[in-house]
N, C-alpha and C positions, 0 to 999 in steps of 0.2 A: 504493499499500499504506500502510495507516495505521501511525503511529508505535507501537512497543511501550509500553503502559502498564505502569509498574513500581511504582506506588503509587496507592492510593485512600484517601483520608481522609475525615473527616467533610464537609470543604468541597472541598478540593482533589484533583485528579487530576494525577499527574505521568507525563510520557512521556519516553523516552530519545530526544534529538534528534541524538545523534552528536556526535563531536569535542568531548567534554567540555561538552556543552550538554543541558539539559533544557527541556521545554516544560510549565510549569505552568499549569494550567487551573483557574479558581475557579468552582465550581458555584453554583447557587443553593439548595443545600441549607441547611437551618437547624437548629441544634441547640440545646437548652436542658436543663439538668440531666443532661448526658451522654448525651442521646437525641437522634437525628435524626428530624425530624418528616417525615411523608410528603408535606406539602405545600411546595413550594418557594416562596422569595420572589422574584418576577420581578426580574431586573436585579441581584440582590445581588452575584453574581460579577462583573459588570462594574463595580460600584462599588468593590470591593476592588482591582480591577486598576487602574482610573482613579485611585484614590488612592495606590496604590503608585507608579504612574508619576510622580504629581505630586511626591510626597516624595522620590523617588529622585534627581531632579536637584537639589533644595532642598538636600538633606543631603550634596551631593558635597563641600562643604567640609569636613565632618566625617570622612566615611569613604567609600571606594567601596561600591557595592552590587553585587549579582550580576546585576541586570537589564541585558540587552543590547537588547531591543526589544519593544514590544508591538504593532508594525504587523504585520498578518496578512500583507501582502505580502512580509515579510522572513522568515517561517517557513520551515522546511525542508519539502521535498517529503514528502507523506503527512500533513501537518497539515490539509489542506483535507477529509480524510476524517473528521475529528473533528466530531461534531455541534455546532452552535450555538457554533463557537469564537469568532467576531469579537467583540472587546472585552473577552474574559474570560481571554485567555491571555497569558503572558509567557515569553519565550525568555530563559533565565537560565544563567549559567555554573554548573558544578558547583563545589561547595564543601566542604570538610571542616568539617562543623558541630560547634559547641561543645556539649557535653552539658549545658548549662544554659539555662534561660530567663533573659533579662536584663531584668528588671522595674525601671521606674523609677517612683516614687511622688512625685506632688508634692502630694497631697491625701490626707487621712486618711479612707478609705473602703474598703469591701469587707472583705477578710480583715484588713486592717491595723486597720481601726476595731475589729472584733471582738476582736482580740489586746489593743489599747489598752484597751478597756473591761475586758477580764479582768485584764490584767497591768500595764497603764501602758507598754507597750513596743511596738515594731514590729520583727519579725524578731528580737526578743531585746534590742533596743537600747532604753534608757529614753528617753522623750519627755517634753517639759515637762507638767507637770500642767495639768488644766482644759481640755484641748483639746475641741473638739466635733466631732461627726460632719461630715465634709466641709471640715473646717478646712484651710487651706492650710499646709503644713508650712513650718517656717523656711527649709528649702532642700530641692531635690529629693533623693531618697535612692534609691540602688541597692539593690534587695532581690531577689537571685536566688532561683531554685527549681530543682528538679530536673526533668527532662523524663521524665515517667512513660510507659512504653510502655502500661500498662494502668492504669486508675484515675486518681486526681488526682495533679497535681504536688505536690512538698512544699516549703514555704518552707525555705531555708537560709541560714546566716549567710554573710559574705563569706570568713571563714576556710574554711568548707566548700567554698565555690566554689574557692578556692585549692587545696584538696586535689584537686579534680575536674580542673582545667585547668592547674594550676601558677600561681606567683605572678605572672609577668611577663604572662601572657595574661589573668589575672583582672583586673589592675589595668587593662590596656588596654581589656578589655571594659567595666569600670566607667567609664572615661573616655570611651569612644566613645558609650556609652548615655546618660550624663548629658548629654553635649553634644548629642546628637541629639534628646533631650527637650526641653532647653533652648531649642533653635532652634525646634522644632517648636511647643512650647507658646506661645512668644512670638508667632510667626506666627498661630497659631489665636486667640489672645486678640485680637488685632488684628481678627479676623473674627467676633468676638462668640461664640467656643467656647473654653470651659475644657477642656483635656487633663488630667483628674484623674491618670491613670496609664497606662502602656502597656507593652507586651512587645515587646521586640526579639529576633530570632533572628540570631546572628552566626556567621560561618564564616571559614575561611581560604581565600583564592584567591590563587595565586601568592604565597604568602608573606606576604600583607597580610590584615588583619583586616577583613572586609566585613559590611556590613548586608544580610541575605538575608530571603527569604519575605515576607510583607506587611509594609508599613510604615505606622504610624501610621493604622490602619484603624478602623472601627467595631467589627470582630470582635476586635482586638487592643488596644483602648484604651477608655477611658471618656470619652466626650465629652459635655459639659454646655453648655446655653445659657448664656452668662455672665450675662445679665440675670436668670436664674433661680437663680443660684448664691448660697447664703449659709449661713454655718456653722450647724450645728444641725439640718440637713435634707438630704435627698438630692435633688437636682435630677433632673428627668426626663432620660433619656439617649437620644443619637442612635444606638440600635442596636436590638438585639431585644427591648427591654423590653415592648412590647406582647404579644409571644409568652409571655415569662416571666409577665407579669401575668396573661393569660388562662389559662394552664396552672395556675397557683397556684388561680385562682378556681374550677376544675372539680372539685376533689377528687381529680384524678389522683394515683397513688401514685408517679409519677416512675420507675417500674421496668417496669411493663407497657406495651404498646402504647398510646401516647397517643390521645386522641379527635382527630377531623378539625378542624384549625384554621380558624376561620370566615374568610371571604374578607375582611371588613372588617378583621380583625386582620393577615392578610398585606399588605393594601394600606397600612395604617398604618405597618407595619414597614418596608416598602419605601420609604416616603416619608422616614422617619427617616434611612436610608442614603443616599438621594439628597440631603436636606438637609445632611448632614454633609460630603458632597464638594462640594457647590455653595458652601456658606457659606466652607469653608476654602481651596479652590482659586480661588474667584472665576470658575470656568467653568461653562458651561452643561452639564449631563449629556446634553441632547439632542444635543450635538454628538459625543459619544463613539461610538466604533464599536458598531454592532448596536443603537443606541438609537433609538427614535422619539418623537414628542411625545405620541401618544395614550395611552401607558401612564401617563405622568407627570399628565396631565391627569385621568385617571380616578381616581388615588389622592389627589388633592389634597384631596378632601372629607374622607377619612380623617384626614389630616394636621391640617386644622383642628379637627376633632372631638377630637384628641389634645392640643390646647393649643400646637401649634407652627404658629401662623397664618401666619407669614411664611416658613416653612422651605422650602416647595416654589416660591417665586417665583424665577425665574432671574435672574441678575445682568444 
């Protein structure tokens, strides 16, 4: 009997695994501009799972995570009935999730850059004058936001976060988030990847604050090739940028059903996800559960055309 699915989001499906456990399954669905496209990105869910597994062990010195195992042989009875499960599922502990997104910014980009251009601030806090787009901040900054059930999350101040979760928990969330980002960013930079910013999901498990959901993945973070980073411009990123760029070029209104995404755009997007994992983890994606060599070889040409010439080569 298949496990009961209790949640289905833009990317993940969550199943009740019993005994205080969930089975989180990362699909290959891809969204941009809050719209899920009809065309999946092959192996995207496996990259998110593999990346989270990698970081879960590396961040253990900062905080526990909710991850129990990614080994399909250890999943509860009934999981085998879920289609295409291998390599994209995590057995995790149930957590009482904080009602805030724990965002850490190390570089001035995205919505933070737009606010700085407008007001010289980031989340309402003044920044030094004369900073350029993508500039490295003097030190990483914890910039929380709300968790919107519908629509967009809203950036909030630390004081507003205190109002939502309490002073002690807000300080602990900031401490854990900054420490996890610092450790992750330092490791990634040694691998030639800049982590410009990231979003952590934190929750309480057995009275302890734990890192939950996906961890430092291309969906929750901005990854830039270190060789391409310089203040004053936005580097290409290891994520769904090809899909966003293509969608912008079509004239699509971002509200109606989007046109079909071309195969070459899907292939280029897949390779950026794979590249992020391989560069940062130092592992071959071909060895991950459910992955073969053929698909990676097929998308290598699209990667090279996009300017990431070395990204798909396995270490």
